[in-house]
C-alpha positions as CSV (number, residue, x, y, z in Angstrom):
1,M,0.0,0.1,0.0
2,L,1.2,3.6,-0.7
3,K,2.6,5.4,2.5
4,R,2.0,9.0,1.5
5,I,0.1,10.6,-1.4
6,L,-0.6,14.4,-2.6
7,I,-4.1,15.1,-3.3
8,A,-3.9,17.5,-6.4
9,N,-7.4,18.9,-5.9
10,R,-9.9,20.8,-3.6
11,G,-13.4,20.7,-2.3
12,E,-15.6,18.1,-1.8
13,I,-13.4,15.4,-3.8
14,A,-10.3,16.1,-1.8
15,R,-12.3,15.6,1.4
16,R,-13.7,12.3,-0.2
17,I,-10.1,11.0,-1.0
18,A,-8.8,12.0,2.3
19,R,-11.3,9.9,4.2
20,T,-10.3,6.6,2.5
21,C,-6.7,7.6,3.2
22,A,-7.4,8.2,6.8
23,R,-9.1,4.8,7.0
24,L,-6.5,2.8,5.3
25,G,-3.7,4.7,7.2
26,V,-2.4,6.3,4.3
27,E,-0.8,9.9,5.0
28,Y,-2.0,12.7,2.8
29,V,-0.7,16.2,1.7
30,S,-3.3,18.6,0.9
31,V,-2.8,21.6,-1.3
32,Y,-4.5,25.1,-1.5
33,S,-4.6,28.4,-3.3
34,D,-4.9,31.7,-1.7
35,A,-8.8,31.5,-2.2
36,D,-9.0,28.0,-0.2
37,A,-6.7,29.2,2.7
38,G,-8.5,27.7,5.6
39,A,-10.9,25.4,3.7
40,E,-12.1,22.2,5.2
41,H,-10.4,19.9,2.7
42,L,-7.1,20.6,4.6
43,T,-8.3,19.2,7.8
44,G,-6.1,16.2,8.8
45,A,-3.5,16.5,6.3
46,F,-0.1,15.5,7.1
47,E,1.0,18.8,5.4
48,K,-0.7,21.7,4.0
49,V,0.9,23.3,1.0
50,R,0.0,26.6,-0.8
51,I,0.4,26.3,-4.3
52,G,-0.4,29.5,-5.7
53,A,-3.0,32.5,-6.2
54,A,-6.8,32.0,-6.4
55,P,-7.0,31.7,-10.3
56,A,-6.7,27.9,-11.1
57,V,-4.2,28.4,-13.8
58,E,-2.0,29.8,-11.1
59,S,-2.4,27.1,-8.6
60,Y,-4.4,23.8,-9.2
61,L,-3.3,23.7,-13.0
62,D,0.2,24.5,-12.0
63,I,2.0,21.1,-12.8
64,D,5.4,22.2,-11.4
65,A,4.0,23.6,-8.1
66,L,2.1,20.4,-7.4
67,I,5.0,18.0,-8.3
68,H,7.4,20.2,-6.3
69,A,5.0,19.9,-3.3
70,A,4.7,16.2,-3.6
71,L,8.6,15.6,-3.8
72,R,9.3,18.2,-0.9
73,H,7.0,16.3,1.4
74,G,8.0,12.7,0.6
75,C,5.0,11.7,-1.2
76,D,5.3,8.4,-3.2
77,A,2.0,9.2,-5.2
78,V,-0.4,11.8,-6.7
79,H,-4.2,11.5,-6.7
80,P,-5.6,14.1,-9.4
81,G,-9.3,13.7,-8.3
82,Y,-11.5,14.9,-11.0
83,G,-11.4,18.2,-12.9
84,F,-8.4,20.3,-13.0
85,L,-5.5,18.0,-14.2
86,S,-7.1,14.8,-13.9
87,E,-7.2,14.1,-17.6
88,N,-3.9,16.0,-18.6
89,P,-1.6,13.3,-20.2
90,R,1.1,15.7,-19.7
91,F,0.7,15.8,-16.0
92,A,0.5,12.1,-15.5
93,E,3.6,11.9,-17.6
94,R,5.4,14.4,-15.3
95,V,4.3,12.8,-12.4
96,V,5.8,9.4,-13.5
97,E,9.2,11.3,-14.6
98,A,9.5,12.7,-11.3
99,G,9.6,9.2,-9.7
100,L,6.0,9.3,-8.3
101,T,3.0,7.1,-8.9
102,F,0.1,8.5,-10.7
103,I,-3.1,7.3,-9.3
104,G,-5.0,6.7,-12.5
105,P,-4.7,5.3,-15.9
106,Q,-1.4,5.2,-18.0
107,P,-0.6,8.6,-19.7
108,E,-0.8,7.1,-23.2
109,T,-4.4,6.0,-22.4
110,I,-5.5,9.6,-21.2
111,R,-3.9,11.0,-24.3
112,A,-5.6,8.5,-26.7
113,M,-9.1,8.7,-25.0
114,G,-8.8,12.5,-24.5
115,D,-8.8,13.0,-28.5
116,K,-12.5,12.1,-29.6
117,A,-11.3,11.0,-33.2
118,T,-8.6,8.6,-31.9
119,A,-10.9,7.3,-29.2
120,R,-13.6,6.7,-32.1
121,K,-11.1,4.6,-34.0
122,L,-9.9,2.7,-31.1
123,M,-13.3,1.7,-29.9
124,Q,-14.5,0.9,-33.4
125,A,-11.6,-1.4,-33.9
126,A,-12.6,-3.2,-30.6
127,G,-16.0,-3.9,-31.7
128,V,-17.5,-1.0,-29.7
129,P,-20.6,0.4,-31.7
130,V,-19.8,4.1,-32.7
131,L,-22.2,6.6,-34.3
132,P,-21.8,7.5,-38.1
133,G,-19.2,10.3,-37.8
134,S,-16.0,11.9,-38.9
135,R,-13.1,9.7,-39.6
136,E,-10.7,12.3,-38.7
137,A,-10.8,15.5,-36.7
138,T,-10.4,18.7,-38.7
139,E,-10.5,22.7,-38.4
140,S,-11.7,22.9,-42.0
141,V,-15.5,23.8,-42.5
142,A,-15.2,22.3,-46.1
143,E,-14.2,19.0,-44.7
144,V,-16.9,19.1,-41.8
145,A,-19.3,19.6,-44.6
146,A,-18.2,16.9,-46.7
147,D,-18.4,14.6,-43.4
148,A,-22.0,15.9,-42.9
149,R,-23.2,15.1,-46.4
150,R,-22.0,11.5,-45.6
151,I,-23.3,11.4,-42.0
152,G,-26.7,13.1,-42.8
153,Y,-28.8,15.6,-40.7
154,P,-29.3,16.3,-37.8
155,L,-25.6,16.0,-36.3
156,I,-23.7,17.2,-33.5
157,L,-20.3,19.0,-33.7
158,K,-17.7,18.2,-30.9
159,P,-14.3,19.9,-30.0
160,A,-11.8,16.9,-30.6
161,A,-10.1,17.8,-27.5
162,G,-13.1,18.8,-25.4
163,G,-15.1,17.5,-22.5
164,G,-18.2,18.1,-20.5
165,G,-20.1,19.2,-23.5
166,K,-18.3,22.4,-23.9
167,G,-18.3,23.7,-27.6
168,M,-20.9,21.2,-28.6
169,R,-23.4,22.3,-31.3
170,V,-26.4,20.6,-32.7
171,V,-26.9,21.4,-36.5
172,A,-30.4,20.6,-37.9
173,D,-29.8,21.0,-41.6
174,E,-27.1,22.1,-43.8
175,S,-28.0,25.9,-43.8
176,E,-26.8,26.0,-40.2
177,L,-23.6,24.2,-40.6
178,A,-21.1,26.8,-41.7
179,D,-21.8,29.2,-38.7
180,A,-22.0,26.2,-36.3
181,A,-18.9,24.9,-37.6
182,A,-16.9,28.2,-37.3
183,E,-18.3,28.7,-33.8
184,A,-17.3,25.3,-32.5
185,I,-13.7,25.8,-33.9
186,R,-13.3,29.1,-32.1
187,L,-14.7,27.6,-28.8
188,G,-12.4,24.7,-29.1
189,R,-9.4,26.9,-29.7
190,A,-10.4,29.1,-26.8
191,A,-11.2,26.5,-24.3
192,F,-8.8,23.6,-25.3
193,G,-6.1,25.2,-27.4
194,D,-7.2,22.8,-30.1
195,G,-9.9,23.9,-32.7
196,R,-10.2,20.4,-34.3
197,I,-13.6,19.3,-34.4
198,I,-15.8,16.1,-35.3
199,A,-19.2,15.5,-36.5
200,E,-21.5,12.7,-35.5
201,R,-25.1,11.8,-36.2
202,Y,-27.2,13.3,-33.6
203,I,-29.9,11.2,-31.8
204,P,-32.7,13.5,-30.1
205,S,-33.7,12.7,-26.5
206,P,-31.5,9.8,-25.8
207,R,-30.6,8.3,-22.5
208,H,-27.0,8.8,-21.2
209,I,-25.8,5.6,-19.6
210,E,-22.2,4.9,-18.5
211,V,-20.3,1.9,-17.2
212,Q,-17.7,1.9,-14.4
213,V,-14.8,-0.1,-15.3
214,F,-11.5,-1.0,-13.6
215,G,-8.3,-2.7,-14.4
216,D,-5.1,-3.7,-12.8
217,T,-1.4,-4.1,-13.8
218,Q,-1.8,-7.8,-14.2
219,G,-4.5,-7.6,-17.1
220,S,-7.5,-8.1,-15.2
221,V,-10.6,-5.9,-16.2
222,V,-14.0,-5.8,-14.5
223,H,-16.9,-3.7,-14.7
224,L,-19.0,-2.4,-11.7
225,Y,-22.2,-2.0,-13.6
226,E,-23.8,1.0,-15.1
227,R,-25.1,4.5,-14.0
228,D,-28.1,6.4,-15.6
229,C,-26.8,10.1,-16.1
230,S,-29.7,11.4,-18.5
231,L,-30.7,14.1,-16.2
232,Q,-28.5,16.9,-17.2
233,R,-28.6,20.5,-18.4
234,R,-26.4,21.7,-21.0
235,H,-24.6,18.7,-21.2
236,Q,-23.8,18.9,-17.4
237,K,-25.1,15.9,-15.3
238,I,-26.9,17.0,-12.1
239,V,-28.8,13.7,-11.2
240,E,-27.1,10.3,-11.6
241,E,-28.6,6.7,-10.5
242,A,-27.7,3.4,-10.5
243,P,-28.5,0.8,-11.8
244,A,-30.3,2.3,-15.1
245,F,-34.0,1.9,-14.4
246,G,-36.1,-0.1,-16.9
247,L,-33.1,-0.9,-19.0
248,D,-33.6,-4.1,-21.0
249,A,-31.6,-6.9,-19.6
250,S,-30.2,-7.9,-22.9
251,V,-29.2,-4.3,-23.6
252,R,-27.5,-4.2,-20.2
253,E,-25.5,-7.5,-20.6
254,A,-24.4,-6.4,-24.2
255,M,-23.3,-2.7,-22.8
256,L,-21.4,-4.3,-19.9
257,E,-19.7,-6.9,-22.3
258,T,-18.8,-4.3,-24.8
259,T,-17.1,-2.0,-22.1
260,V,-15.0,-4.7,-20.7
261,R,-13.9,-5.7,-24.3
262,G,-13.0,-1.8,-25.0
263,A,-11.3,-1.6,-21.8
264,R,-9.1,-4.7,-22.5
265,A,-8.3,-3.3,-25.9
266,L,-6.8,-0.3,-24.2
267,H,-5.0,-2.4,-21.5
268,Y,-6.7,-0.3,-19.0
269,V,-5.5,0.4,-15.7
270,N,-7.4,1.8,-12.6
271,A,-10.6,3.8,-12.7
272,G,-12.4,4.7,-16.0
273,T,-15.9,5.3,-17.3
274,F,-17.3,4.4,-20.5
275,E,-20.1,6.5,-21.7
276,F,-22.7,5.7,-24.1
277,I,-25.9,7.1,-25.5
278,V,-28.8,4.8,-25.9
279,A,-31.5,5.4,-28.6
280,P,-35.2,5.0,-27.8
281,G,-35.2,1.6,-29.5
282,G,-32.1,0.4,-27.3
283,D,-29.4,0.7,-29.5
284,F,-26.3,2.1,-27.8
285,F,-23.4,4.0,-29.2
286,F,-19.9,4.9,-27.7
287,L,-19.7,8.6,-26.5
288,E,-16.4,8.8,-24.7
289,V,-14.2,7.3,-21.9
290,N,-13.5,9.3,-18.9
291,T,-10.0,8.4,-17.7
292,R,-10.5,9.3,-13.9
293,L,-12.9,8.8,-11.0
294,Q,-16.2,10.2,-11.8
295,V,-18.2,12.8,-9.7
296,E,-21.2,10.3,-9.6
297,H,-18.8,7.3,-8.4
298,P,-20.7,7.1,-5.1
299,V,-23.8,5.6,-6.7
300,T,-21.8,2.7,-7.8
301,E,-20.2,2.3,-4.2
302,A,-23.7,2.4,-2.9
303,I,-25.0,-0.6,-5.0
304,T,-21.8,-2.7,-4.8
305,G,-20.4,-1.9,-1.3
306,V,-17.0,-1.1,-2.9
307,D,-14.7,2.0,-2.1
308,L,-13.5,2.9,-5.4
309,V,-11.1,5.3,-4.0
310,E,-9.3,2.4,-1.9
311,W,-9.4,0.2,-5.2
312,Q,-7.5,3.3,-7.1
313,L,-4.8,3.3,-4.2
314,R,-4.5,-0.6,-4.4
315,V,-4.3,-0.8,-8.2
316,A,-1.6,2.2,-8.2
317,A,0.4,0.3,-5.5
318,G,0.6,-2.7,-7.9
319,E,-1.9,-4.9,-6.1
320,P,-4.4,-7.0,-8.1
321,L,-8.1,-5.9,-8.1
322,P,-9.8,-6.9,-4.7
323,L,-12.7,-8.8,-6.4
324,A,-13.2,-10.7,-9.4
325,Q,-16.1,-10.2,-11.7
326,E,-18.4,-12.9,-10.3
327,E,-17.8,-11.5,-6.9
328,I,-19.1,-8.0,-7.7
329,V,-22.8,-7.8,-6.8
330,S,-25.3,-5.0,-7.4
331,S,-27.9,-4.6,-4.7
332,G,-30.6,-2.0,-4.3
333,H,-30.8,1.3,-6.1
334,A,-28.8,4.5,-5.5
335,I,-29.5,8.4,-6.5
336,E,-27.0,11.2,-6.4
337,C,-28.1,14.9,-6.8
338,R,-25.4,17.6,-7.3
339,V,-25.6,20.6,-5.3
340,Y,-24.1,23.6,-7.1
341,A,-24.0,27.1,-6.1
342,E,-26.1,28.8,-8.7
343,D,-29.3,30.5,-9.4
344,P,-32.1,28.6,-11.3
345,A,-34.1,31.7,-11.4
346,A,-31.5,33.6,-13.4
347,G,-30.8,30.8,-15.9
348,F,-28.7,28.7,-13.5
349,R,-26.2,31.3,-13.3
350,P,-23.3,30.4,-10.9
351,A,-23.9,32.2,-7.7
352,P,-20.5,32.3,-5.8
353,G,-20.6,33.6,-2.2
354,R,-20.5,32.5,1.5
355,A,-22.7,30.0,3.0
356,L,-23.3,31.5,6.5
357,Y,-24.9,28.2,7.7
358,A,-25.3,24.9,6.2
359,R,-27.3,21.7,7.5
360,W,-26.9,18.6,5.6
361,P,-29.4,15.7,5.9
362,D,-28.3,12.8,8.1
363,S,-30.6,10.2,6.2
364,V,-28.2,10.0,3.2
365,R,-24.6,9.8,2.3
366,V,-23.2,13.5,2.1
367,E,-20.2,14.5,0.2
368,A,-19.7,18.2,0.8
369,A,-17.0,20.8,0.5
370,F,-17.7,22.2,4.1
371,D,-19.7,20.9,6.9
372,T,-21.6,24.0,8.5
373,A,-20.3,27.0,6.6
374,G,-18.0,27.9,3.7
375,V,-17.3,29.5,0.5
376,A,-18.2,28.8,-3.1
377,S,-15.3,30.5,-4.8
378,E,-15.9,32.2,-8.2
379,H,-12.6,30.8,-9.3
380,Y,-13.8,27.1,-9.5
381,D,-16.6,24.8,-10.3
382,P,-19.7,25.7,-8.4
383,L,-20.4,22.1,-7.0
384,I,-20.4,22.4,-3.4
385,A,-21.9,19.0,-2.4
386,K,-23.5,15.7,-3.4
387,L,-26.2,13.9,-1.6
388,V,-26.6,10.0,-2.2
389,A,-29.6,8.1,-1.4
390,H,-29.6,4.2,-1.4
391,G,-32.7,1.9,-1.3
392,P,-33.9,-1.5,-1.7
393,D,-35.4,-0.3,-5.0
394,R,-35.8,3.1,-7.0
395,A,-39.0,4.2,-5.2
396,A,-37.3,3.9,-1.8
397,A,-34.3,5.6,-3.0
398,L,-36.2,8.4,-4.6
399,N,-38.3,9.0,-1.6
400,R,-35.4,9.1,0.7
401,M,-33.6,11.7,-1.7
402,L,-36.7,13.9,-1.7
403,E,-36.9,13.8,2.0
404,S,-33.1,14.6,2.3
405,L,-33.5,17.7,-0.1
406,R,-36.4,19.1,1.8
407,S,-34.2,18.9,5.0
408,T,-31.0,20.5,3.5
409,T,-30.6,24.0,4.6
410,V,-27.9,26.4,3.1
411,L,-28.3,30.1,4.1
412,G,-26.5,33.0,2.6
413,L,-25.8,31.2,-0.5
414,T,-28.2,30.4,-3.5
415,T,-28.3,26.9,-4.6
416,N,-30.2,24.6,-6.8
417,V,-31.6,22.4,-3.9
418,G,-35.2,23.7,-4.4
419,F,-35.0,22.9,-8.0
420,L,-33.7,19.5,-7.5
421,A,-36.6,18.6,-5.4
422,R,-39.0,19.9,-8.1
423,L,-37.1,17.8,-10.7
424,L,-37.2,14.7,-8.9
425,G,-40.8,15.3,-8.3
426,D,-41.7,15.5,-11.9
427,P,-44.2,12.6,-13.0
428,R,-41.8,11.6,-15.8
429,V,-38.8,11.2,-13.5
430,M,-40.7,9.6,-10.8
431,A,-41.9,7.0,-13.4
432,G,-38.4,6.6,-14.9
433,R,-39.0,8.0,-18.2
434,T,-35.8,10.2,-18.4
435,H,-33.7,11.4,-21.3
436,T,-31.0,14.0,-21.8
437,H,-33.5,17.0,-22.6
438,L,-35.9,16.3,-19.9
439,V,-34.3,18.8,-17.6
440,D,-34.6,21.7,-20.2
441,G,-38.4,21.6,-20.0
442,V,-38.5,21.9,-16.1
443,V,-39.2,25.4,-15.3
444,P,-37.6,26.8,-12.0
445,D,-40.5,27.3,-9.7
446,E,-40.3,28.4,-6.0
447,G,-44.0,27.3,-5.5
448,P,-47.3,29.6,-4.8
449,D,-46.9,32.5,-2.4
450,A,-43.2,32.0,-1.9
451,A,-42.3,35.6,-1.4
452,D,-45.3,35.9,1.0
453,L,-44.0,33.0,2.9
454,A,-40.7,34.5,3.2
455,V,-42.2,37.7,4.6
456,V,-44.1,35.7,7.0
457,C,-41.3,33.7,8.3
458,A,-39.1,37.0,8.7
459,A,-42.0,38.7,10.5
460,A,-42.4,35.8,12.9
461,M,-38.8,35.7,13.6
462,A,-38.9,39.5,14.4
463,G,-41.9,38.9,16.6
464,M,-40.5,36.2,18.8
465,P,-39.3,37.1,22.3
466,A,-35.4,37.2,21.6
467,G,-33.8,39.3,24.3
468,D,-31.0,41.3,23.2
469,T,-31.1,39.7,19.5
470,A,-34.7,41.2,18.8
471,S,-35.0,42.2,15.3
472,P,-33.8,45.8,14.6
473,W,-37.0,46.2,12.4
474,W,-39.0,46.8,15.4
475,G,-36.9,49.7,16.3
476,R,-38.9,52.1,14.1
477,V,-42.0,51.8,16.4
478,G,-40.1,51.1,19.7
479,P,-39.3,47.4,21.2
480,F,-41.9,45.1,20.9
481,D,-44.6,45.6,23.8
482,R,-48.0,44.1,23.6
483,T,-49.3,46.7,26.3
484,E,-48.7,49.6,23.8
485,L,-51.3,48.3,21.5
486,A,-55.2,48.5,21.6
487,P,-56.8,45.2,22.3
488,E,-58.0,44.9,18.5
489,A,-54.7,45.9,17.3
490,P,-52.2,43.3,15.8
491,L,-49.5,42.0,18.1
492,G,-46.8,43.4,16.0
493,Q,-46.1,44.8,12.6
494,V,-43.2,45.1,10.4
495,T,-42.5,46.6,7.0
496,V,-39.9,44.8,4.9
497,Y,-38.4,44.3,1.7
498,C,-38.3,41.0,-0.3
499,R,-37.2,40.6,-3.9
500,G,-37.2,44.4,-4.3
501,N,-40.8,44.8,-3.3
502,R,-41.9,46.7,-0.1
503,R,-44.3,44.3,2.2
504,Q,-46.1,44.9,5.5
505,A,-46.8,41.9,7.6
506,A,-48.7,41.8,11.0
507,I,-48.8,39.2,13.7
508,T,-52.4,38.6,14.5
509,A,-52.0,35.8,16.9
510,R,-49.6,33.6,18.9
511,T,-50.1,30.3,20.9
512,G,-46.6,29.1,21.8
513,S,-44.5,28.5,18.8
514,L,-47.5,28.9,16.5
515,L,-48.1,32.3,15.0
516,T,-50.6,33.7,12.6
517,V,-49.2,36.4,10.3
518,A,-51.2,38.5,7.9
519,V,-49.7,39.7,4.5
520,G,-51.9,41.8,2.6
521,D,-55.6,40.2,2.8
522,R,-54.1,36.8,3.6
523,A,-53.2,35.0,6.7
524,F,-50.7,32.4,7.3
525,D,-49.9,29.9,10.2
526,V,-46.2,29.7,10.9
527,R,-44.5,27.2,13.4
528,V,-41.3,28.8,14.8
529,V,-38.6,27.0,16.7
530,R,-35.4,28.9,17.8
531,Q,-32.2,26.9,18.4
532,D,-29.3,29.2,19.4
533,A,-29.0,31.8,16.6
534,M,-31.2,29.8,14.2
535,W,-34.9,29.5,13.5
536,H,-36.7,26.7,12.1
537,G,-40.4,25.7,11.3
538,H,-43.1,25.0,8.8
539,V,-45.3,27.3,7.0
540,G,-47.7,26.7,4.1
541,G,-46.9,22.8,4.2
542,R,-43.0,23.6,3.8
543,R,-40.0,23.6,5.8
544,W,-38.1,26.8,6.6
545,S,-34.9,27.9,8.3
546,G,-33.6,31.4,8.9
547,M,-31.0,33.5,10.5
548,R,-30.5,37.2,11.2
549,T,-27.3,38.9,9.6
550,G,-27.7,42.4,10.8
551,A,-30.8,44.1,9.4
552,D,-31.4,41.2,7.2
553,V,-32.9,37.8,7.4
554,E,-31.6,35.0,5.5
555,L,-34.2,32.3,4.8
556,S,-34.3,28.7,3.0
557,I,-37.8,27.6,2.4
558,D,-37.8,24.0,0.9
559,G,-34.2,24.8,-0.5
560,H,-35.2,28.3,-2.0
561,R,-33.2,31.1,-0.7
562,F,-34.7,34.2,0.2
563,T,-33.3,37.6,1.8
564,V,-35.9,39.7,3.6
565,T,-34.4,43.0,4.6
566,G,-35.5,46.2,6.5
567,E,-34.3,48.7,3.8
568,V,-34.4,49.2,0.2
569,R,-31.8,47.2,-1.8
570,S,-31.0,47.5,-5.6
571,D,-30.6,44.2,-7.6
572,Q,-26.8,43.7,-7.4
573,G,-27.0,40.4,-9.4
574,A,-28.3,42.0,-12.6
575,A,-26.0,41.7,-15.6
576,A,-28.0,44.1,-17.5
577,S,-29.5,47.3,-16.3
578,D,-31.0,49.8,-18.8
579,N,-28.0,50.5,-21.2
580,V,-25.4,49.3,-19.1
581,L,-23.9,45.7,-19.3
582,R,-22.2,44.8,-16.0
583,A,-20.3,41.6,-15.0
584,S,-22.6,39.6,-12.8
585,L,-19.7,37.8,-11.1
586,P,-15.9,37.8,-11.6
587,G,-14.3,36.4,-14.8
588,V,-12.3,36.5,-17.8
589,V,-13.5,38.2,-21.2
590,V,-13.3,35.4,-23.7
591,S,-15.1,37.0,-26.6
592,L,-16.0,40.5,-27.8
593,P,-17.9,39.9,-31.0
594,H,-18.7,43.7,-31.6
595,T,-16.5,46.8,-31.5
596,E,-17.5,50.3,-30.4
597,G,-20.0,51.9,-32.8
598,D,-21.5,48.6,-34.0
599,W,-25.4,48.3,-33.9
600,V,-26.7,45.3,-32.0
601,E,-30.2,44.0,-32.0
602,A,-32.1,42.8,-28.7
603,G,-30.6,39.6,-27.6
604,E,-27.4,40.0,-29.5
605,T,-24.3,39.1,-27.7
606,V,-22.0,41.9,-26.8
607,V,-19.5,40.3,-24.3
608,V,-18.8,36.8,-23.2
609,I,-17.0,36.1,-20.0
610,E,-15.9,32.7,-18.5
611,A,-16.5,32.3,-14.9
612,M,-16.7,29.3,-12.5
613,K,-15.9,27.0,-15.8
614,M,-19.0,28.5,-17.8
615,E,-19.4,30.8,-20.4
616,H,-21.8,33.8,-19.8
617,R,-23.3,35.9,-22.7
618,L,-24.2,39.4,-21.9
619,A,-26.8,40.4,-24.5
620,A,-28.2,43.9,-25.6
621,P,-31.6,44.2,-23.8
622,A,-33.0,46.3,-26.7
623,P,-31.7,47.4,-30.1
624,A,-28.7,49.9,-29.4
625,R,-25.5,51.2,-30.6
626,I,-22.4,50.0,-28.6
627,E,-21.1,53.5,-27.3
628,K,-18.3,52.2,-25.3
629,L,-16.7,48.9,-24.3
630,G,-15.4,48.7,-20.8
631,C,-13.1,45.7,-21.2
632,V,-10.7,44.1,-23.7
633,L,-10.2,40.3,-24.7
634,H,-8.7,38.3,-22.0
635,E,-9.3,40.6,-19.3
636,S,-10.0,39.8,-15.8
637,V,-13.1,41.5,-14.8
638,A,-14.6,42.2,-11.5
639,A,-18.2,41.7,-10.3
640,G,-20.3,44.6,-11.2
641,Q,-17.6,46.0,-13.6
642,V,-19.2,48.2,-16.5
643,L,-18.4,45.9,-19.6
644,A,-20.3,47.9,-22.1
645,M,-22.3,50.9,-22.5
646,L,-25.3,51.2,-25.0
647,L,-27.1,54.0,-26.9
648,P,-30.9,53.1,-27.7
649,E,-30.9,55.5,-30.8
650,E,-31.7,55.0,-34.2
651,P,-28.5,54.3,-36.1
652,T,-27.2,57.0,-38.8
653,G,-25.4,54.4,-40.9
654,P,-26.8,50.9,-41.9
655,P,-30.3,50.2,-41.0
656,P,-31.3,48.4,-37.9
657,G,-30.4,44.7,-37.9
658,Q,-27.2,45.2,-40.0
659,P,-24.3,45.5,-37.9
660,V,-21.4,47.8,-38.7
661,G,-18.1,45.8,-39.8
662,P,-18.3,41.7,-40.1
663,E,-21.0,39.4,-39.0
664,P,-20.1,38.5,-35.5
665,E,-19.6,35.0,-34.2
666,R,-22.3,33.7,-32.0
667,S,-21.6,32.3,-28.6
668,E,-23.8,30.1,-26.5
669,H,-23.6,29.2,-22.7
670,D,-22.2,25.6,-22.5
671,R,-20.7,23.5,-19.9
């Protein structure tokens, strides 16, 4: 067994790896950037090493700094986790060249599978079914057009060096191809330093099913069954489950056998995932191989009882696989939900910030970046936690997950917890009729009376006896004192602001912890229980939690965040306000399709910034001329920074709809 490893990652996956190391008695060295100083993934480390500034390129992507840290502190291996450098073949090579063990596949395997055209060829040669597609990757639009005529429409364009769905474009017919190919090439160059793309036949509304595979240095290869990852948004998985519900047994057996055959052809070592798309008729086709541990690996662990990180460490140390294929048994059903710091109501825009309080459910497995409070940094992926429910069958696992989402509380940070509960409650999801575009049709909804309920909860908190911590809102009419009110008057009143609207609420009755609060012409019963500086309870059939932060109240109602304040606040999160476009969060400018003086139509992209591993389009809210650009290409911009100023006047040059200068490239928000 390895003695000491360096965990070249952060957040919840670094904590996950550390937990197995601690159980096995393997020492670990943790690394951190300036943004992560004091982060919880450093707890328990043999050594904690600063590797650079907050931007990933200056820290977690700095190969020299990571290898230097491993050598300096006596490590014999490096675990890359996932993301960052986990699928970078040069990093794996450098680790080996330094005399260290890379906990993952061989560098040549990572390199081959990282190129989609090469991966297609190798899998096709191994008898793995692939979609009709390009024989070679290219940066030539003409060559892509020739491929398209052979493949047929609809088709999908993919960056050859890409991953995570970034840069993919669906093309319905020949009229769309030239623009889509040019954009995919541009995005590939910007994101991966490689503009080559491939074209493949596009299958509408498929299922996305993957198989966990493991190989050792003795030549053994096994599968650990499949996972269904069809619930995704913009190619980003958000819910995964194992096994794939309702998958025909013959299709499952063929997919598992095909995966093992493909892995053996690659002489695969350590953990990997073969991903497939499954057409409505049951035909399945190779998508890609992820040469690392997957985010969703806990659902496989739940149904097999295997610790995949332990297997990684043992195989990296030269040990054989702990179990033979016939000894690996699938039991029950598991579901994982990814908790992101993002705002579903704002198009799932990343929402970095500080969680003032977090309470995770105790009925499911939780993999979180922090336990009770922490930061979701704008410099990194917005994933902050994963919830994993296991049960004897899918219905039991689904019900357990829904209950755990309802009991999850995060205050001060906007998350997708409420949306996840809504998604899992969708009748199609409940019935197992999932596909890769289902999530796109689920509209974020906080439920009826959500803002009213937030005001009710805040008023109830303000009206409860709390000694020195009583709400400052009561100060406008003096301390809360029932004797000052006439018999027919309410027990207390507040005027607050929620979502930019001025609201009044009055407590009309109280019996112990049960209060009746009137908002407008409606009355709501609200249960309030105080625990230290926190309030919890039920209102309108929903669970809520809250805490005071100065003059504000931070609330979570069934996973939806609300901030109720005693003073007027402008919406600082808006990216577009009147004729000014501002950065909604810190990022880097990756595209400026127009120049000053250009005329743009409503909805036309003016600036594209990249933040938290996503591209964000800032579009003109109305037809206008670009008066001034407040940024340049590749500039790092701050949240709230003015990126462009627009003049909504009729142009004196070309007529509206015809931009000054060349036709701009389009950009979409992909992840």
